[in-house]
N, CA and C atoms as a LAMMPS dump frame, in Angstrom:
ITEM: TIMESTEP
0
ITEM: NUMBER OF ATOMS
231
ITEM: BOX BOUNDS ff ff ff
-5.0000000000000000e+02 5.0000000000000000e+02
-5.0000000000000000e+02 5.0000000000000000e+02
-5.0000000000000000e+02 5.0000000000000000e+02
ITEM: ATOMS id mol type element x y z
1 1 1 N 42.631 12.219 53.421
2 1 2 C 42.968 11.224 52.023
3 1 3 C 43.388 9.877 52.725
4 2 1 N 43.024 8.935 51.454
5 2 2 C 43.104 8.124 52.181
6 2 3 C 44.536 7.029 51.641
7 3 1 N 44.963 6.421 52.094
8 3 2 C 46.596 5.968 51.639
9 3 3 C 46.374 4.223 51.273
10 4 1 N 47.244 3.212 50.969
11 4 2 C 47.291 2.137 51.09
12 4 3 C 48.828 2.048 51.951
13 5 1 N 48.992 0.714 52.808
14 5 2 C 49.564 0.412 53.661
15 5 3 C 51.04 0.45 52.744
16 6 1 N 51.053 0.219 51.885
17 6 2 C 52.431 0.44 51.22
18 6 3 C 52.878 1.98 51.117
19 7 1 N 52.46 2.614 50.75
20 7 2 C 51.995 4.149 50.189
21 7 3 C 52.828 4.798 52.253
22 8 1 N 51.798 4.413 52.767
23 8 2 C 52.521 4.42 54.283
24 8 3 C 53.747 4.111 54.684
25 9 1 N 54.084 2.999 54.73
26 9 2 C 55.645 2.52 54.876
27 9 3 C 56.397 2.125 54.318
28 10 1 N 56.181 2.151 53.142
29 10 2 C 57.29 2.101 52.42
30 10 3 C 57.226 3.258 51.14
31 11 1 N 56.521 3.519 50.623
32 11 2 C 56.612 4.814 49.636
33 11 3 C 57.235 6.128 50.766
34 12 1 N 56.485 6.219 51.726
35 12 2 C 56.946 7.589 52.441
36 12 3 C 58.09 7.278 53.126
37 13 1 N 58.444 6.477 53.621
38 13 2 C 59.897 5.97 54.416
39 13 3 C 60.654 6.433 53.188
40 14 1 N 60.552 6.275 51.803
41 14 2 C 61.773 6.267 51.17
42 14 3 C 61.819 7.612 50.656
43 15 1 N 60.562 8.195 50.272
44 15 2 C 60.298 9.623 50.507
45 15 3 C 59.949 10.764 51.042
46 16 1 N 60.207 11.189 52.007
47 16 2 C 59.533 12.126 53.204
48 16 3 C 59.013 12.796 52.527
49 17 1 N 59.947 13.657 51.996
50 17 2 C 59.583 15.015 51.053
51 17 3 C 58.287 15.609 50.851
52 18 1 N 57.411 14.221 49.763
53 18 2 C 56.672 14.235 49.213
54 18 3 C 55.437 14.89 50.162
55 19 1 N 54.613 16.232 49.562
56 19 2 C 53.734 16.816 50.337
57 19 3 C 52.278 16.197 50.202
58 20 1 N 51.093 16.439 50.849
59 20 2 C 49.89 16.154 51.022
60 20 3 C 49.471 16.92 49.423
61 21 1 N 49.24 17.99 49.839
62 21 2 C 49.237 19.164 48.584
63 21 3 C 49.548 18.866 47.08
64 22 1 N 50.978 18.095 47.055
65 22 2 C 51.51 18.06 45.55
66 22 3 C 50.193 16.492 45.254
67 23 1 N 49.776 15.808 46.503
68 23 2 C 49.072 14.514 46.041
69 23 3 C 47.391 14.863 45.48
70 24 1 N 46.798 15.621 46.888
71 24 2 C 45.664 16.32 46.132
72 24 3 C 45.772 17.039 45.109
73 25 1 N 46.666 17.42 44.551
74 25 2 C 47.273 18.461 43.333
75 25 3 C 47.415 17.249 42.168
76 26 1 N 47.646 15.995 41.932
77 26 2 C 47.968 15.021 41.617
78 26 3 C 46.551 14.617 41.051
79 27 1 N 45.39 14.468 41.878
80 27 2 C 44.371 13.75 41.614
81 27 3 C 43.296 14.79 41.167
82 28 1 N 43.536 16.207 41.675
83 28 2 C 42.262 17.208 41.277
84 28 3 C 42.923 17.755 39.793
85 29 1 N 43.876 17.956 39.162
86 29 2 C 44.104 18.398 38.116
87 29 3 C 45.594 17.871 37.239
88 30 1 N 45.572 16.6 37.067
89 30 2 C 46.343 15.631 36.287
90 30 3 C 46.924 16.354 35.126
91 31 1 N 48.451 16.229 34.798
92 31 2 C 48.468 16.945 33.059
93 31 3 C 48.252 15.217 32.415
94 32 1 N 47.937 14.032 32.968
95 32 2 C 47.889 13.158 31.986
96 32 3 C 47.808 11.853 33.456
97 33 1 N 46.249 11.708 32.788
98 33 2 C 45.7 10.294 33.495
99 33 3 C 45.849 9.181 33.026
100 34 1 N 46.491 7.977 33.157
101 34 2 C 46.306 6.733 32.773
102 34 3 C 45.869 5.639 33.925
103 35 1 N 45.128 4.599 32.78
104 35 2 C 44.388 3.529 33.878
105 35 3 C 45.557 2.242 32.901
106 36 1 N 45.797 1.81 34.096
107 36 2 C 46.547 0.372 33.82
108 36 3 C 45.775 -0.962 33.291
109 37 1 N 45.975 -1.356 32.426
110 37 2 C 44.928 -2.183 31.657
111 37 3 C 45.317 -3.624 33.021
112 38 1 N 46.251 -3.961 33.431
113 38 2 C 46.367 -5.493 34.312
114 38 3 C 45.425 -5.167 35.616
115 39 1 N 45.635 -4.188 36.02
116 39 2 C 44.909 -4.133 37.625
117 39 3 C 44.045 -3.008 38.266
118 40 1 N 43.668 -1.788 36.833
119 40 2 C 43.07 -1.016 36.939
120 40 3 C 43.434 0.447 37.907
121 41 1 N 45.119 0.388 38.208
122 41 2 C 45.201 1.34 38.896
123 41 3 C 45.711 2.178 38.474
124 42 1 N 45.279 3.415 38.919
125 42 2 C 45.637 4.841 37.785
126 42 3 C 46.554 5.634 38.257
127 43 1 N 47.197 5.799 37.163
128 43 2 C 48.387 6.717 36.899
129 43 3 C 47.987 8.179 37.317
130 44 1 N 48.505 9.151 37.991
131 44 2 C 48.533 10.954 37.498
132 44 3 C 49.839 11.044 37.555
133 45 1 N 50.111 12.595 36.732
134 45 2 C 51.36 13.224 36.912
135 45 3 C 50.913 14.183 36.843
136 46 1 N 51.687 15.122 37.874
137 46 2 C 51.977 16.815 37.948
138 46 3 C 52.927 17.183 38.284
139 47 1 N 52.896 18.54 37.665
140 47 2 C 54.233 19.415 37.22
141 47 3 C 54.245 19.644 38.961
142 48 1 N 55.663 19.268 39.692
143 48 2 C 55.778 20.108 40.904
144 48 3 C 56.947 21.431 40.458
145 49 1 N 56.953 22.536 41.106
146 49 2 C 57.934 23.113 40.327
147 49 3 C 59.077 23.308 41.74
148 50 1 N 58.823 22.937 42.835
149 50 2 C 59.462 23.038 43.368
150 50 3 C 60.882 21.205 43.71
151 51 1 N 60.038 20.85 43.085
152 51 2 C 60.934 19.382 42.048
153 51 3 C 61.6 19.831 40.969
154 52 1 N 61.111 20.628 40.405
155 52 2 C 61.316 21.051 39.062
156 52 3 C 61.156 19.618 38.033
157 53 1 N 60.352 19.068 38.675
158 53 2 C 59.557 17.275 37.613
159 53 3 C 58.239 17.082 38.109
160 54 1 N 57.93 16.197 36.915
161 54 2 C 56.916 15.797 36.994
162 54 3 C 57.003 14.735 38.36
163 55 1 N 55.944 15.181 39.042
164 55 2 C 55.607 13.747 40.324
165 55 3 C 54.68 12.812 39.471
166 56 1 N 54.982 11.359 39.896
167 56 2 C 53.745 10.665 39.314
168 56 3 C 53.156 9.661 40.442
169 57 1 N 51.856 9.646 40.177
170 57 2 C 50.883 9.417 41.95
171 57 3 C 50.099 8.115 41.11
172 58 1 N 50.241 7.036 41.949
173 58 2 C 49.135 5.854 41.158
174 58 3 C 48.374 5.238 42.595
175 59 1 N 47.021 5.672 41.919
176 59 2 C 46.291 5.488 42.953
177 59 3 C 45.633 3.211 42.892
178 60 1 N 45.019 3.32 43.961
179 60 2 C 44.072 2.075 43.589
180 60 3 C 43.262 2.133 42.716
181 61 1 N 42.512 1.252 42.181
182 61 2 C 41.461 1.108 41.309
183 61 3 C 40.391 1.933 41.564
184 62 1 N 39.915 2.302 42.995
185 62 2 C 38.527 3.049 43.38
186 62 3 C 38.865 4.494 42.629
187 63 1 N 40.148 4.49 42.125
188 63 2 C 40.505 6.177 41.837
189 63 3 C 41.079 7.181 42.966
190 64 1 N 40.814 6.842 43.848
191 64 2 C 41.23 7.77 45.448
192 64 3 C 42.19 7.132 46.537
193 65 1 N 42.635 6.038 46.725
194 65 2 C 43.957 5.734 47.846
195 65 3 C 44.92 6.043 46.919
196 66 1 N 45.562 6.054 47.374
197 66 2 C 46.748 6.781 46.568
198 66 3 C 48.04 5.537 47.163
199 67 1 N 48.849 5.186 46.681
200 67 2 C 49.223 3.665 46.555
201 67 3 C 50.395 4.223 46.261
202 68 1 N 51.092 4.89 45.799
203 68 2 C 53.023 5.206 45.599
204 68 3 C 52.516 6.734 44.885
205 69 1 N 53.998 7.475 44.813
206 69 2 C 54.341 8.502 44.163
207 69 3 C 55.977 8.991 44.383
208 70 1 N 56.522 9.357 43.161
209 70 2 C 57.657 9.438 42.863
210 70 3 C 57.806 10.419 42.243
211 71 1 N 58.711 11.298 42.01
212 71 2 C 59.355 12.476 40.445
213 71 3 C 59.493 11.434 39.283
214 72 1 N 59.026 11.899 38.328
215 72 2 C 59.197 10.63 37.11
216 72 3 C 60.124 11.346 35.823
217 73 1 N 61.532 10.673 36.455
218 73 2 C 62.526 11.788 35.324
219 73 3 C 62.092 11.575 33.975
220 74 1 N 61.806 10.721 33.789
221 74 2 C 61.231 9.95 32.047
222 74 3 C 59.94 10.307 31.426
223 75 1 N 58.942 11.216 32.469
224 75 2 C 57.936 11.563 32.19
225 75 3 C 57.963 12.787 30.834
226 76 1 N 57.531 12.779 30.078
227 76 2 C 57.084 14.198 28.727
228 76 3 C 55.674 14.286 28.895
229 77 1 N 55.053 15.581 29.007
230 77 2 C 54.071 15.472 28.51
231 77 3 C 53.381 15.288 27.037
Protein backbone atom coordinates (compact mmCIF):
# COMPACT_ATOMS: atom_id res chain seq x y z
CA UNK A 1 0.00 0.00 0.00
CA UNK A 2 1.36 3.37 -0.99
CA UNK A 3 1.54 6.08 1.70
CA UNK A 4 2.57 9.73 1.78
CA UNK A 5 5.53 11.04 3.75
CA UNK A 6 3.08 12.83 6.04
CA UNK A 7 1.26 9.58 6.81
CA UNK A 8 4.45 7.63 7.54
CA UNK A 9 6.22 10.35 9.53
CA UNK A 10 3.39 12.15 11.33
CA UNK A 11 0.02 10.41 11.27
CA UNK A 12 1.32 6.94 12.20
CA UNK A 13 3.56 8.42 14.84
CA UNK A 14 0.50 9.99 16.52
CA UNK A 15 -1.71 6.93 15.95
CA UNK A 16 0.48 3.81 15.87
CA UNK A 17 -2.55 1.57 16.57
CA UNK A 18 -3.90 2.08 13.03
CA UNK A 19 -3.77 -1.23 11.18
CA UNK A 20 -3.08 -1.72 7.49
CA UNK A 21 -6.15 -3.96 7.21
CA UNK A 22 -8.36 -1.07 8.30
CA UNK A 23 -6.90 1.13 5.58
CA UNK A 24 -7.44 -1.56 2.96
CA UNK A 25 -11.05 -1.97 4.10
CA UNK A 26 -11.60 1.80 3.87
CA UNK A 27 -10.34 1.73 0.28
CA UNK A 28 -12.37 -1.30 -0.79
CA UNK A 29 -15.63 -0.99 1.17
CA UNK A 30 -16.16 2.53 2.50
CA UNK A 31 -19.47 3.46 4.12
CA UNK A 32 -19.07 6.88 2.49
CA UNK A 33 -16.63 8.41 0.03
CA UNK A 34 -16.23 12.15 -0.63
CA UNK A 35 -13.92 14.07 -2.95
CA UNK A 36 -12.62 17.38 -1.63
CA UNK A 37 -13.24 20.07 -4.21
CA UNK A 38 -10.18 22.15 -3.36
CA UNK A 39 -7.42 19.57 -3.83
CA UNK A 40 -9.11 16.38 -5.08
CA UNK A 41 -8.18 14.32 -2.02
CA UNK A 42 -10.62 11.55 -1.25
CA UNK A 43 -12.10 10.82 2.16
CA UNK A 44 -13.27 7.32 3.00
CA UNK A 45 -15.08 6.23 6.16
CA UNK A 46 -15.33 2.69 7.47
CA UNK A 47 -16.66 1.23 10.75
CA UNK A 48 -13.94 -0.31 12.92
CA UNK A 49 -15.42 -2.52 15.67
CA UNK A 50 -12.19 -2.51 17.72
CA UNK A 51 -12.34 1.29 17.94
CA UNK A 52 -16.13 1.42 18.23
CA UNK A 53 -15.89 4.35 15.84
CA UNK A 54 -15.66 5.17 12.18
CA UNK A 55 -12.17 5.54 10.76
CA UNK A 56 -11.73 8.43 8.36
CA UNK A 57 -8.98 7.81 5.85
CA UNK A 58 -7.87 10.40 3.32
CA UNK A 59 -6.03 9.54 0.14
CA UNK A 60 -4.30 11.82 -2.30
CA UNK A 61 -6.19 12.65 -5.49
CA UNK A 62 -4.94 9.43 -7.12
CA UNK A 63 -7.26 7.50 -4.77
CA UNK A 64 -4.64 5.00 -3.64
CA UNK A 65 -1.94 6.87 -1.69
CA UNK A 66 -2.93 7.03 1.99
CA UNK A 67 -2.34 10.51 3.40
CA UNK A 68 -4.13 10.49 6.78
CA UNK A 69 -6.29 8.26 8.98
CA UNK A 70 -7.94 8.77 12.34
CA UNK A 71 -11.02 7.81 14.36
CA UNK A 72 -13.76 10.30 13.47
CA UNK A 73 -15.92 11.13 16.49
CA UNK A 74 -18.36 13.33 14.58
CA UNK A 75 -19.11 11.14 11.57
CA UNK A 76 -22.67 9.88 11.24
CA UNK A 77 -23.54 7.68 8.25
